[in-house]
SEKE-79652 format. One line per field, with one value per residue (C-alpha): residue in three letters; residue number from 1; x, y, z. Coordinates in nm, 2 decimals, always signed. Layout:
N
rest (ALA	...)
nr (NUM	...)
east (X	...)
north (Y	...)
up (Z	...)
//
This chain:
202
rest (MET	ILE	LYS	GLY	ASN	CYS	SER	GLY	MET	SER	SER	THR	ARG	GLN	ALA	GLN	ASP	ARG	PHE	ARG	PRO	LYS	GLY	GLU	ILE	PRO	LYS	ALA	TYR	VAL	SER	LEU	ARG	GLY	PHE	LEU	GLY	LEU	TRP	PRO	ARG	ASN	ASP	ARG	GLY	VAL	HIS	PHE	ASN	LEU	TRP	TYR	SER	LEU	VAL	LEU	PRO	LEU	LEU	PHE	LEU	SER	LEU	VAL	GLY	CYS	ASN	GLU	GLY	ALA	LEU	GLN	ARG	LEU	PRO	PRO	THR	PRO	LYS	VAL	ALA	GLN	VAL	LYS	LEU	ALA	MET	ALA	PRO	ILE	SER	ASP	LEU	PRO	GLY	TYR	ALA	GLN	GLU	ALA	GLY	PRO	ARG	VAL	ARG	ASP	ALA	TYR	ARG	PHE	ALA	VAL	ALA	ASN	PRO	GLU	VAL	MET	THR	LYS	ILE	PRO	CYS	TYR	CYS	GLY	CYS	GLY	ALA	MET	GLY	HIS	GLU	HIS	ALA	LEU	HIS	CYS	PHE	VAL	LYS	ASP	VAL	ALA	PRO	SER	GLY	TYR	ILE	GLU	PHE	ASP	ASN	HIS	ALA	ALA	GLY	CYS	GLY	ILE	CYS	VAL	ASP	ILE	THR	GLN	ASP	VAL	MET	LYS	MET	MET	ARG	GLN	GLY	GLU	GLU	LEU	LYS	ALA	ILE	ARG	ALA	TYR	VAL	ASP	ALA	GLN	TYR	SER	GLN	PHE	ALA	ALA	PRO	THR	ASN	THR	PRO	PRO	ILE	GLU)
nr (1	2	3	4	5	6	7	8	9	10	11	12	13	14	15	16	17	18	19	20	21	22	23	24	25	26	27	28	29	30	31	32	33	34	35	36	37	38	39	40	41	42	43	44	45	46	47	48	49	50	51	52	53	54	55	56	57	58	59	60	61	62	63	64	65	66	67	68	69	70	71	72	73	74	75	76	77	78	79	80	81	82	83	84	85	86	87	88	89	90	91	92	93	94	95	96	97	98	99	100	101	102	103	104	105	106	107	108	109	110	111	112	113	114	115	116	117	118	119	120	121	122	123	124	125	126	127	128	129	130	131	132	133	134	135	136	137	138	139	140	141	142	143	144	145	146	147	148	149	150	151	152	153	154	155	156	157	158	159	160	161	162	163	164	165	166	167	168	169	170	171	172	173	174	175	176	177	178	179	180	181	182	183	184	185	186	187	188	189	190	191	192	193	194	195	196	197	198	199	200	201	202)
east (-0.72	-0.84	-1.13	-0.90	-0.66	-0.95	-1.08	-0.73	-0.70	-1.05	-0.95	-0.63	-0.83	-1.08	-0.80	-0.64	-0.98	-1.03	-0.70	-0.72	-0.81	-1.17	-1.21	-0.87	-0.89	-0.72	-0.37	-0.44	-0.75	-0.55	-0.27	-0.51	-0.69	-0.37	-0.23	-0.54	-0.50	-0.82	-0.68	-0.41	-0.13	-0.02	+0.19	+0.45	+0.32	+0.38	+0.03	-0.06	+0.22	+0.12	-0.22	-0.10	+0.19	+0.00	-0.38	-0.40	-0.17	-0.37	-0.69	-0.54	-0.42	-0.76	-0.93	-0.67	-0.73	-1.11	-1.06	-0.82	-1.07	-1.35	-1.13	-1.04	-1.41	-1.49	-1.58	-1.33	-1.42	-1.53	-1.33	-1.51	-1.40	-1.31	-1.42	-1.13	-1.18	-1.10	-0.83	-0.67	-0.29	-0.12	+0.05	-0.29	-0.34	-0.23	+0.09	-0.08	-0.28	+0.03	+0.22	-0.07	-0.11	-0.24	-0.60	-0.63	-0.43	-0.65	-0.97	-0.87	-0.77	-1.10	-1.31	-1.14	-1.19	-1.55	-1.75	-2.07	-2.05	-1.94	-2.21	-2.47	-2.31	-2.38	-2.12	-2.19	-1.91	-2.12	-1.98	-2.33	-2.30	-2.00	-2.21	-2.11	-2.39	-2.23	-1.92	-1.73	-1.73	-1.50	-1.23	-1.31	-1.45	-1.52	-1.42	-1.37	-1.50	-1.14	-1.11	-0.90	-0.98	-1.00	-0.93	-1.05	-0.82	-1.11	-1.10	-0.73	-0.80	-1.14	-1.15	-1.52	-1.49	-1.21	-1.39	-1.70	-1.50	-1.31	-1.63	-1.77	-1.45	-1.47	-1.83	-1.78	-1.49	-1.73	-1.97	-2.24	-2.49	-2.48	-2.82	-2.71	-2.38	-2.58	-2.81	-2.51	-2.35	-2.67	-2.71	-2.35	-2.27	-2.60	-2.50	-2.22	-2.39	-2.66	-2.60	-2.53	-2.83	-2.77	-3.08	-3.18	-3.09	-3.40)
north (+7.39	+7.14	+7.05	+6.99	+6.77	+6.56	+6.52	+6.41	+6.16	+6.03	+5.99	+5.81	+5.57	+5.51	+5.43	+5.19	+5.02	+5.00	+4.82	+4.59	+4.23	+4.15	+3.99	+4.11	+4.24	+4.57	+4.51	+4.75	+4.54	+4.22	+4.36	+4.47	+4.14	+3.95	+4.16	+4.09	+3.72	+3.71	+3.66	+3.39	+3.54	+3.25	+3.47	+3.55	+3.33	+3.60	+3.65	+3.29	+3.18	+3.46	+3.30	+2.95	+3.05	+3.28	+3.23	+2.85	+2.77	+3.01	+2.83	+2.49	+2.59	+2.72	+2.40	+2.19	+2.40	+2.35	+1.97	+1.95	+2.15	+1.91	+1.60	+1.74	+1.78	+1.42	+1.23	+0.96	+0.60	+0.42	+0.11	-0.21	-0.36	-0.73	-0.98	-1.17	-1.54	-1.80	-2.03	-2.34	-2.35	-2.52	-2.75	-2.90	-3.03	-3.37	-3.39	-3.40	-3.09	-2.90	-2.98	-2.89	-2.57	-2.25	-2.30	-2.66	-2.58	-2.28	-2.47	-2.73	-2.47	-2.30	-2.62	-2.73	-2.39	-2.33	-2.66	-2.47	-2.31	-2.61	-2.83	-2.58	-2.59	-2.88	-3.03	-3.08	-3.31	-3.63	-3.73	-3.78	-4.14	-4.18	-4.10	-3.73	-3.52	-3.17	-3.00	-3.05	-3.43	-3.37	-3.25	-3.41	-3.75	-3.72	-3.54	-3.75	-3.63	-3.57	-3.32	-3.55	-3.48	-3.76	-3.60	-3.70	-3.66	-3.64	-3.26	-3.27	-3.42	-3.26	-2.92	-2.87	-2.92	-2.66	-2.42	-2.43	-2.37	-2.08	-1.92	-1.95	-1.79	-1.50	-1.42	-1.44	-1.19	-0.96	-0.99	-1.19	-1.39	-1.77	-1.80	-1.59	-1.79	-2.11	-1.98	-1.88	-2.22	-2.39	-2.17	-2.20	-2.57	-2.75	-2.81	-3.05	-3.33	-3.40	-3.22	-3.39	-3.43	-3.10	-2.96	-2.61	-2.30	-2.17)
up (-2.84	-2.58	-2.80	-3.09	-2.88	-2.75	-3.11	-3.21	-2.94	-3.02	-3.39	-3.29	-3.06	-3.34	-3.57	-3.32	-3.27	-3.64	-3.70	-3.39	-3.48	-3.41	-3.06	-2.92	-2.56	-2.48	-2.33	-2.04	-1.94	-1.97	-1.75	-1.49	-1.48	-1.47	-1.18	-0.98	-1.05	-1.24	-1.58	-1.65	-1.86	-2.07	-2.30	-2.02	-1.74	-1.48	-1.35	-1.41	-1.17	-0.93	-0.90	-0.83	-0.61	-0.37	-0.39	-0.42	-0.13	+0.10	-0.01	+0.06	+0.41	+0.50	+0.39	+0.58	+0.89	+0.86	+0.83	+1.12	+1.33	+1.23	+1.31	+1.65	+1.73	+1.66	+1.98	+2.08	+1.99	+2.31	+2.40	+2.47	+2.80	+2.76	+3.02	+3.17	+3.15	+3.41	+3.27	+3.43	+3.46	+3.18	+3.43	+3.52	+3.17	+3.04	+2.84	+2.50	+2.57	+2.70	+2.38	+2.15	+1.96	+2.14	+2.03	+2.15	+2.47	+2.56	+2.48	+2.74	+2.99	+2.95	+2.96	+3.29	+3.45	+3.33	+3.37	+3.45	+3.10	+2.90	+3.03	+2.88	+2.54	+2.29	+2.06	+1.69	+1.59	+1.62	+1.96	+2.10	+1.96	+2.19	+2.50	+2.53	+2.68	+2.63	+2.51	+2.84	+2.77	+2.47	+2.71	+3.05	+3.10	+3.47	+3.79	+4.10	+4.44	+4.54	+4.25	+4.03	+3.66	+3.41	+3.08	+2.73	+2.43	+2.19	+2.16	+2.09	+1.75	+1.68	+1.51	+1.57	+1.95	+1.96	+1.73	+1.94	+2.26	+2.10	+1.99	+2.34	+2.48	+2.23	+2.31	+2.68	+2.65	+2.47	+2.76	+2.58	+2.79	+2.80	+2.63	+2.34	+2.31	+2.31	+2.03	+1.83	+1.86	+1.76	+1.45	+1.34	+1.40	+1.35	+0.98	+1.08	+1.28	+1.53	+1.87	+2.20	+2.42	+2.60	+2.78	+2.67	+2.87	+3.06)
//
């Protein structure tokens, strides 16, 4: 009897296989694959949604966790310390420099407080024809033994004079040496005019 039943079941399976459209996957196999999330069930969408609602969020969270861990291990970006510049008080400037814009005003303040720097920097605005010997002469004509400063208003109306001084200020804040600053000014501004007769830095 058992043999007969098995033979009957085999015949029934063979009949089902014979009438199944070619290429069709057994439903039991599809259901198992779909339950495991390995086979997207587009006919009902149940297992397809199960895959995207459970597996993908877990995968996303694991990737985010890895990235956050990597970001936390990055070394902090070192901060570059800025050198504080000596600046003359605004009250020491002539009226036209006090009323000028911040770039012009700060250039005068820096020039007055740092004559040892400005006398090493040439000017390229063509003021050598006026008798200027260095960038300081664009801001200051002379300093009396008593300390009285005779200002020059030339730089108040000259963008090149102010730009050179601002570049000097910026590089000094960054800790650059005076010789490197001089080389930068020569390279950047020599296209404009002949320099003042400023001796080279030894």
